[in-house]
C-alpha positions as CSV (number, residue, x, y, z in Angstrom):
1,M,-13.7,13.5,-6.5
2,R,-11.1,14.4,-9.3
3,V,-8.3,11.9,-10.5
4,Y,-5.4,12.2,-12.6
5,N,-6.1,10.1,-15.7
6,T,-3.3,8.7,-17.7
7,L,-5.4,8.2,-20.6
8,G,-5.7,12.0,-21.5
9,G,-2.9,13.3,-19.1
10,R,-5.3,15.6,-16.8
11,K,-7.5,15.3,-13.8
12,E,-11.0,14.4,-14.5
13,E,-14.2,14.0,-12.2
14,L,-14.9,10.6,-11.2
15,R,-17.8,9.4,-12.7
16,T,-18.4,5.5,-12.5
17,L,-20.2,3.4,-15.0
18,N,-23.1,2.6,-12.2
19,P,-23.8,5.1,-9.5
20,H,-22.1,4.3,-5.8
21,K,-20.6,1.2,-7.3
22,V,-16.6,1.1,-8.4
23,N,-15.0,-1.8,-10.1
24,M,-11.4,-1.6,-10.0
25,Y,-8.4,-3.8,-11.0
26,V,-4.7,-3.4,-10.0
27,C,-1.8,-5.4,-11.4
28,G,-0.3,-7.5,-8.7
29,P,3.0,-9.0,-8.5
30,T,4.6,-11.8,-10.4
31,V,5.3,-14.0,-7.8
32,Y,8.9,-15.7,-8.1
33,N,10.2,-14.0,-4.8
34,F,9.3,-12.0,-2.0
35,I,7.9,-8.7,-2.8
36,H,10.2,-5.5,-2.7
37,L,9.4,-2.1,-1.8
38,G,8.7,-1.2,-4.9
39,N,6.2,-3.8,-5.3
40,A,4.8,-2.6,-1.9
41,R,3.9,0.9,-3.3
42,P,1.2,0.4,-5.4
43,L,-0.5,-2.6,-3.0
44,V,-0.5,0.2,-0.4
45,V,-1.5,3.2,-2.7
46,F,-4.5,1.5,-4.2
47,D,-5.5,-0.3,-1.1
48,S,-6.0,3.1,0.5
49,L,-7.8,4.3,-2.4
50,R,-10.2,1.6,-2.0
51,R,-10.5,2.5,1.7
52,Y,-11.5,5.9,0.9
53,L,-13.8,5.1,-1.8
54,E,-15.5,2.8,0.5
55,Y,-15.5,5.8,3.2
56,K,-17.2,7.8,0.8
57,G,-20.0,5.0,0.3
58,Y,-18.9,3.3,-2.8
59,D,-19.5,-0.3,-3.2
60,V,-16.0,-1.5,-4.5
61,T,-15.4,-4.5,-6.4
62,Y,-11.4,-4.8,-6.2
63,I,-9.5,-7.4,-8.3
64,Q,-5.8,-7.7,-7.6
65,N,-4.1,-10.7,-9.8
66,F,-1.3,-13.0,-9.3
67,T,1.1,-13.7,-12.4
68,D,2.0,-17.3,-11.7
69,V,2.9,-18.2,-15.1
70,D,5.8,-16.4,-16.4
71,D,9.3,-16.6,-17.8
72,K,10.8,-15.2,-14.4
73,I,9.0,-17.9,-12.6
74,I,10.2,-20.6,-15.0
75,R,13.9,-19.3,-14.6
76,K,13.7,-19.2,-10.8
77,A,12.1,-22.9,-10.6
78,Q,14.9,-24.2,-12.7
79,E,17.6,-22.7,-10.5
80,E,15.8,-23.8,-7.5
81,N,15.1,-27.5,-9.2
82,D,11.4,-26.7,-8.4
83,D,8.0,-26.9,-10.2
84,P,7.2,-23.5,-11.5
85,L,3.4,-23.7,-10.4
86,R,4.6,-25.0,-6.8
87,L,7.1,-22.3,-6.7
88,A,4.6,-19.4,-7.6
89,E,2.1,-20.9,-4.9
90,R,4.7,-20.6,-2.4
91,Y,5.5,-17.1,-3.0
92,I,1.8,-16.0,-3.1
93,G,1.8,-17.6,0.6
94,E,4.5,-15.4,1.4
95,Y,2.9,-12.3,-0.4
96,F,-0.2,-12.6,2.0
97,I,2.3,-12.6,5.1
98,D,3.6,-9.3,3.9
99,A,0.4,-7.9,2.5
100,D,-1.3,-8.7,5.9
101,R,1.3,-7.1,7.9
102,L,1.1,-3.7,5.8
103,N,-2.7,-3.8,6.7
104,I,-3.7,-4.7,3.1
105,K,-7.2,-5.8,2.5
106,R,-8.0,-8.7,0.5
107,A,-9.1,-8.2,-2.8
108,S,-12.7,-9.1,-3.6
109,V,-10.8,-11.8,-6.0
110,H,-7.1,-12.5,-6.4
111,P,-7.3,-14.4,-9.7
112,Q,-4.3,-16.5,-10.7
113,V,-3.2,-16.9,-14.5
114,S,-3.1,-20.6,-14.1
115,Q,-6.8,-21.0,-13.1
116,H,-8.0,-18.9,-16.2
117,I,-6.2,-20.7,-19.0
118,P,-9.5,-21.5,-20.9
119,D,-10.6,-17.8,-20.8
120,I,-7.3,-16.8,-22.1
121,I,-7.5,-19.5,-24.9
122,D,-11.0,-18.1,-25.9
123,A,-9.6,-14.6,-25.7
124,V,-6.9,-15.5,-28.1
125,G,-9.1,-17.4,-30.3
126,G,-11.4,-14.4,-30.5
127,L,-8.9,-12.0,-31.6
128,I,-7.8,-14.5,-34.5
129,D,-11.1,-14.7,-35.8
130,K,-11.6,-10.7,-35.8
131,G,-8.4,-10.3,-37.7
132,H,-6.1,-8.7,-34.6
133,A,-4.0,-11.8,-34.1
134,Y,-2.3,-14.7,-35.9
135,E,-0.5,-17.8,-35.3
136,V,3.0,-19.0,-36.3
137,D,4.4,-22.3,-35.3
138,G,2.4,-22.5,-32.3
139,D,3.0,-18.9,-31.3
140,V,0.1,-16.5,-31.6
141,Y,1.0,-12.7,-31.8
142,F,-1.2,-9.6,-31.7
143,R,-1.2,-7.6,-34.8
144,V,-0.5,-4.1,-33.5
145,R,-1.1,-2.0,-36.7
146,S,-4.8,-3.5,-36.6
147,F,-5.6,-1.3,-33.6
148,P,-5.5,2.2,-34.7
149,E,-5.5,3.8,-31.2
150,Y,-2.4,1.9,-30.2
151,G,-0.3,4.4,-28.1
152,K,-3.2,6.4,-26.7
153,L,-2.2,5.5,-23.1
154,S,1.5,6.5,-23.3
155,G,0.8,9.4,-25.8
156,R,3.3,8.2,-28.3
157,A,3.1,7.4,-32.2
158,M,3.9,3.9,-33.0
159,D,7.0,4.8,-34.7
160,E,8.4,6.7,-31.8
161,M,7.6,3.7,-29.5
162,L,9.4,1.5,-31.9
163,A,12.3,3.7,-31.7
164,G,12.5,3.9,-28.3
165,A,11.8,0.4,-27.1
166,R,13.8,-2.9,-27.1
167,V,11.7,-5.2,-29.5
168,E,12.0,-8.8,-29.9
169,V,13.6,-9.8,-33.1
170,D,11.7,-12.4,-34.7
171,E,11.4,-12.5,-38.5
172,R,8.3,-14.6,-38.4
173,K,6.1,-11.9,-37.1
174,D,4.3,-9.5,-39.5
175,D,5.7,-6.4,-37.7
176,P,8.5,-5.9,-35.1
177,A,5.9,-4.3,-32.8
178,D,3.6,-7.4,-32.6
179,F,3.7,-9.1,-29.0
180,A,2.9,-12.6,-27.9
181,L,-0.5,-13.7,-26.9
182,W,0.5,-17.3,-26.7
183,K,3.7,-19.0,-26.5
184,A,4.6,-22.4,-27.9
185,A,5.8,-24.7,-25.1
186,K,9.4,-25.1,-25.0
187,P,11.2,-28.6,-23.1
188,G,10.8,-28.3,-19.3
189,E,8.2,-25.5,-19.2
190,P,4.6,-25.7,-17.9
191,Y,2.3,-26.0,-20.9
192,W,-1.6,-26.2,-21.7
193,D,-3.2,-27.9,-24.7
194,S,-4.7,-25.1,-27.2
195,P,-5.8,-24.8,-30.6
196,W,-2.4,-24.0,-31.8
197,G,-0.5,-26.9,-29.6
198,Q,0.6,-27.0,-26.2
199,G,2.1,-23.7,-24.7
200,R,1.2,-21.0,-22.2
201,P,0.0,-17.4,-22.3
202,G,1.8,-14.2,-22.9
203,W,1.9,-11.8,-20.2
204,H,-0.2,-8.9,-21.4
205,I,-3.2,-11.0,-22.1
206,E,-3.6,-12.4,-18.8
207,C,-4.8,-9.2,-17.3
208,S,-7.1,-8.1,-20.2
209,V,-8.9,-11.5,-19.5
210,M,-9.2,-11.6,-15.8
211,S,-10.2,-8.0,-15.5
212,T,-12.9,-8.7,-18.3
213,R,-13.7,-12.0,-16.6
214,Y,-14.7,-10.5,-13.2
215,L,-15.4,-6.8,-13.9
216,G,-16.9,-6.9,-17.4
217,D,-15.9,-5.5,-20.8
218,S,-15.5,-1.8,-19.1
219,I,-14.6,-1.0,-15.8
220,D,-14.0,2.1,-13.7
221,I,-10.4,2.3,-12.5
222,H,-7.3,0.4,-13.7
223,G,-4.3,0.8,-11.3
224,G,-0.7,-0.1,-11.4
225,G,3.1,1.5,-11.2
226,S,4.1,3.8,-13.8
227,D,6.5,1.4,-15.1
228,L,3.6,-0.5,-16.5
229,I,2.2,2.1,-18.9
230,F,4.0,0.9,-21.9
231,P,3.8,-1.7,-23.0
232,H,1.8,-3.8,-20.4
233,H,-1.3,-1.2,-20.1
234,E,-0.9,-0.2,-23.5
235,N,-1.0,-3.9,-24.6
236,E,-3.9,-4.5,-22.1
237,I,-5.9,-1.8,-23.8
238,A,-5.4,-2.9,-27.5
239,Q,-6.2,-6.7,-26.9
240,A,-9.3,-5.8,-24.7
241,E,-10.9,-3.1,-27.1
242,A,-10.0,-4.9,-30.3
243,L,-11.9,-8.2,-28.9
244,T,-14.9,-6.5,-27.2
245,G,-15.1,-3.1,-29.0
246,Q,-16.0,-1.4,-25.7
247,P,-13.8,1.2,-23.9
248,F,-11.6,-1.0,-21.5
249,S,-11.1,1.3,-18.6
250,R,-12.4,4.7,-18.0
251,Y,-9.5,5.9,-15.5
252,W,-5.9,4.7,-15.4
253,M,-4.0,5.7,-12.3
254,H,-0.1,5.1,-11.9
255,N,1.8,5.5,-8.8
256,G,5.5,7.1,-9.3
257,F,8.8,4.9,-8.9
258,I,10.3,4.5,-5.7
259,T,14.1,5.5,-6.5
260,V,17.5,4.6,-4.8
261,N,19.9,7.7,-5.2
262,K,17.4,9.0,-7.9
263,E,17.5,5.6,-9.9
264,K,14.4,3.4,-10.0
265,M,14.3,0.5,-7.6
266,S,14.2,-2.8,-9.6
267,K,15.2,-6.3,-9.7
268,S,17.0,-5.9,-13.1
269,L,19.0,-3.2,-11.7
270,G,19.8,-4.9,-8.5
271,N,18.9,-2.1,-6.1
272,F,15.8,-3.5,-4.8
273,F,15.1,-3.9,-1.1
274,L,12.7,-7.1,-0.1
275,L,10.0,-5.8,2.0
276,R,10.7,-8.6,4.2
277,D,13.9,-7.5,5.4
278,I,12.9,-3.8,5.8
279,L,10.3,-5.2,8.1
280,T,12.9,-6.4,10.4
281,K,13.9,-3.0,10.9
282,F,10.8,-1.0,10.8
283,P,7.2,-1.9,11.8
284,A,5.0,-2.3,9.1
285,D,2.8,0.6,10.0
286,V,5.7,2.6,9.6
287,V,6.4,1.7,6.2
288,R,2.6,1.8,5.2
289,F,2.9,5.7,6.4
290,Y,6.0,6.2,4.5
291,L,4.7,4.7,1.3
292,I,1.5,7.1,1.6
293,A,2.8,10.3,3.2
294,T,4.1,11.5,-0.5
295,H,1.6,11.9,-3.1
296,Y,1.1,8.8,-5.1
297,R,2.3,10.1,-8.5
298,S,5.6,11.7,-7.1
299,P,8.8,9.6,-7.2
300,L,9.8,8.6,-3.6
301,D,13.4,8.2,-2.7
302,F,14.1,5.4,-0.2
303,D,16.6,5.5,2.5
304,D,16.6,4.3,6.1
305,G,16.8,8.1,7.2
306,K,13.3,8.6,5.6
307,L,11.9,5.7,7.3
308,E,13.1,7.0,10.6
309,E,11.5,10.1,9.7
310,A,8.1,8.2,9.4
311,R,8.7,6.4,12.3
312,K,8.8,9.7,14.4
313,A,5.8,11.1,12.5
314,L,3.3,8.3,13.0
315,G,4.7,8.0,16.7
316,R,3.3,11.6,17.2
317,L,-0.1,10.6,15.9
318,K,-0.2,7.4,17.8
319,N,1.1,9.3,20.8
320,T,-1.9,11.6,20.7
321,L,-4.3,8.5,20.9
322,L,-2.3,7.0,24.0
323,L,-2.4,10.4,25.6
324,A,-6.0,10.6,24.9
325,D,-6.5,7.2,26.4
326,E,-4.7,8.1,29.6
327,F,-6.7,11.2,29.9
328,L,-9.9,9.7,29.7
329,R,-8.7,6.8,31.7
330,G,-11.7,4.5,30.7
331,N,-14.6,7.1,30.9
332,N,-16.9,6.8,27.9
333,P,-17.5,10.7,27.2
334,D,-21.0,12.2,26.1
335,T,-20.5,13.8,22.8
336,T,-23.6,15.7,23.6
337,D,-21.3,17.7,25.9
338,L,-19.1,18.9,23.1
339,P,-19.3,22.6,22.6
340,E,-20.4,24.1,19.2
341,E,-17.2,25.6,18.5
342,N,-15.1,22.6,19.0
343,R,-17.6,20.5,17.0
344,R,-17.1,23.0,14.2
345,S,-13.3,23.0,14.3
346,F,-13.4,18.7,14.1
347,D,-16.0,19.1,11.3
348,N,-13.6,21.4,9.4
349,I,-10.6,19.2,9.7
350,T,-12.7,16.5,8.7
351,E,-13.9,18.2,5.6
352,Q,-10.5,19.2,4.6
353,F,-9.2,15.8,4.8
354,A,-11.8,14.6,2.4
355,E,-11.2,17.6,0.2
356,A,-7.5,16.5,0.1
357,L,-8.3,13.2,-1.0
358,D,-10.8,14.2,-3.4
359,D,-8.3,16.3,-5.2
360,D,-6.5,13.3,-7.0
361,F,-6.0,11.4,-3.9
362,N,-3.7,13.9,-2.3
363,T,-2.7,11.7,1.1
364,A,0.1,14.0,1.6
365,L,-2.0,16.7,2.6
366,A,-4.6,14.6,4.2
367,I,-2.1,13.5,6.7
368,A,-1.1,17.1,7.2
369,H,-4.7,17.5,8.3
370,L,-4.2,14.6,10.7
371,F,-1.4,16.1,12.1
372,E,-3.4,19.5,12.6
373,L,-6.3,17.3,14.5
374,S,-3.6,16.0,16.5
375,R,-2.0,19.3,17.6
376,L,-5.7,20.2,18.7
377,I,-6.1,17.3,20.7
378,N,-2.7,17.8,22.3
379,S,-3.7,21.5,23.3
380,H,-6.8,20.2,24.9
381,I,-5.2,17.3,26.9
382,A,-2.5,19.9,28.0
383,S,-5.0,22.4,29.3
384,G,-8.1,20.3,30.1
385,D,-9.2,18.8,33.3
386,P,-9.7,14.9,32.9
387,G,-12.5,15.2,35.4
388,N,-14.5,17.5,33.7
389,S,-17.1,16.1,31.3
390,I,-16.9,18.7,28.7
391,H,-13.2,18.4,28.6
392,Q,-13.6,14.4,28.2
393,A,-15.9,15.1,25.2
394,I,-13.5,17.3,23.3
395,V,-10.7,14.8,23.9
396,G,-12.8,11.7,23.2
397,Q,-14.4,13.1,20.2
398,G,-11.3,14.4,18.7
399,A,-9.5,11.0,19.3
400,D,-12.3,9.0,17.5
401,I,-12.4,11.3,14.6
402,L,-8.3,10.9,14.3
403,R,-8.7,7.2,14.5
404,R,-11.4,7.1,12.1
405,L,-9.5,9.2,9.4
406,G,-6.2,7.1,10.1
407,D,-8.1,4.2,9.5
408,V,-9.4,5.5,6.2
409,L,-5.7,5.1,5.1
410,G,-5.0,2.0,6.8
411,L,-2.7,3.6,9.5
412,F,-3.9,2.0,12.5
413,G,-5.7,-1.0,11.6
414,G,-6.7,-1.8,15.3
415,A,-3.2,-2.8,16.4
416,T,-0.5,-0.5,18.0
417,V,3.1,-1.1,17.1
418,F,5.8,-0.1,19.3
419,G,9.3,-0.3,17.9
420,N,9.8,-3.8,16.3
421,V,6.6,-5.2,18.4
422,E,3.4,-5.5,16.7
423,S,0.9,-5.8,19.3
424,E,-2.8,-5.9,20.1
425,D,-4.4,-3.5,22.6
426,D,-3.2,-5.7,25.6
427,D,0.2,-4.4,24.9
428,I,-0.5,-0.8,25.6
429,S,-1.3,-1.8,29.2
430,S,2.0,-3.7,29.2
431,L,3.8,-0.7,28.3
432,E,2.0,1.5,30.8
433,V,3.2,-0.9,33.4
434,V,6.7,-1.0,32.2
435,L,6.8,2.9,32.2
436,E,5.4,3.3,35.8
437,S,8.1,0.8,36.8
438,F,10.6,2.9,35.3
439,L,9.0,6.0,37.0
440,A,8.9,4.2,40.3
441,I,12.8,3.2,40.1
442,R,13.7,7.0,39.2
443,Q,11.5,8.4,41.8
444,Q,13.4,6.0,44.4
445,A,16.8,7.1,42.9
446,R,15.9,10.8,43.3
447,Q,15.0,10.3,47.0
448,D,18.2,8.3,47.5
449,K,19.9,11.0,45.8
450,D,21.4,8.8,43.1
451,Y,21.1,11.2,40.7
452,A,23.2,9.0,38.0
453,R,20.6,6.4,38.2
454,A,18.0,8.9,37.7
455,D,19.5,10.3,34.7
456,E,20.3,7.0,33.3
457,I,16.8,6.1,33.2
458,R,15.8,9.4,31.7
459,N,18.6,9.2,28.9
460,F,17.5,5.7,28.2
461,L,14.0,6.4,27.7
462,S,15.0,9.4,25.9
463,G,16.9,7.2,23.4
464,Q,13.8,5.1,23.0
465,G,11.6,8.3,21.9
466,I,10.0,8.7,25.6
467,R,10.5,12.1,27.2
468,I,9.9,12.2,31.0
469,E,7.9,15.3,32.1
470,D,8.0,16.2,35.6
471,T,4.9,18.0,36.9
472,S,3.3,19.1,40.0
473,E,1.3,15.8,40.0
474,G,4.1,13.8,39.5
475,A,6.2,12.6,36.4
476,R,4.6,11.5,33.2
477,C,5.9,10.0,30.1
478,R,5.4,11.4,26.6
479,Y,6.1,9.1,23.3
480,E,7.7,11.1,20.7
481,A,8.3,8.1,18.5
482,P,7.0,4.3,19.3
483,P,9.0,2.7,21.9
484,D,10.7,-0.8,21.5
485,L,8.7,-2.9,24.1
486,T,11.2,-5.7,24.1
487,A,14.1,-3.2,25.0
488,L,12.2,-1.4,27.5
489,N,11.5,-4.7,29.4
490,A,15.2,-5.9,28.8
491,K,16.4,-2.5,30.6
492,L,13.8,-2.8,33.2
493,E,14.8,-6.3,33.8
494,E,18.6,-5.4,34.5
495,M,17.7,-2.1,36.5
496,Q,15.3,-4.4,38.7
497,G,18.1,-6.9,39.1
498,G,20.0,-4.2,41.2
499,R,22.8,-4.3,38.5
């Protein structure tokens, strides 16, 4: 497997510190609001990467933090007349609601800054002892020029970074580039006792400390959004390596921005969309599909039209699984009946799927191979005999592979989503019952020569992404997009009422 390493700016072969193990740290959200779509992208991207590494046989230790001590949290708490730590805890709970809906696996550990203050104080003290930090009036700053390799991640020289960055003006600092490791307490702010007085940590030191606390001085992969490369990740490297003398992370992986009209989505620009709001309009699995259907390093422009495209595309994959279940009708096919030619076809697609992900985690190409597999399964469903054991084996094996590879990217997750209804397998049966009722009403209408009523049913179902196909064996439904089960039931009740 090769990944693009921001540290060096090229693809490199993934060679982990310990064979068959991956230690991975991903920067999590600052919890002062619901997460927005820009926050969700790295969560989904690196969750998917983790799943693929596990699929390849790696034992993955995955750490994703919560920043629950921060200026933004304090300001929000003051606005709401709340305690900052209590407010942060509330939004951590809200985060898990959204993350669970996106089928994001829980991290091995979700450390919180407030729970690691002693570790942070020890690290800050260590940097002072080594001459990399200094204290001024209860504040402690990192001495940037004491770390000669500063800038190696972003690839910019010190003077260039200073010229292009907004640097806090503070005449007490030795150098304008020096950044805070510890901040003296201000009235009304949360604080902890330290050798430098009451205060709280700076932002950058938090991730360095929590990463080394759980994964050791050196880790395999550090992930996050591209906006974190400078200064956050640059500062993480300087702090950690100045303290330990060891390389901090072997590979730095960064996802691209989500943009709105080509401009980065961010709270500061006011052009962000809360994930919670988006999930009232689009199913969570559609949002996840949308976030990984583009290569993780590429920018991703947001609008409802692109999510509608994602809904239809994912619907085609799920439609294949539904049709396969219908074709098999509860039969458990014997895969020993699978012809060698078909076995080779399935093996080739599986290998191509893995090759795409091995090439810098190219999820866009991997998903293209899922559609190739879907078309192959559909062709056998269309031409096969459900009563033939060989045809059952081909369709059954193909569907099993599609589910397994889709689950590698977290796309199916054991739940089937129709429209705005997220449901477990029993709702598949509910959908089939509803559609059988529609077909029965339509058939009766045609017998009664009530063609307007029959057309009304066809047109309504078409609007729900369901196409009626009239065959020699009777009518059947094909799902072109995930139907809205609530809307279907409402319409059925209206039609059964005689209207």
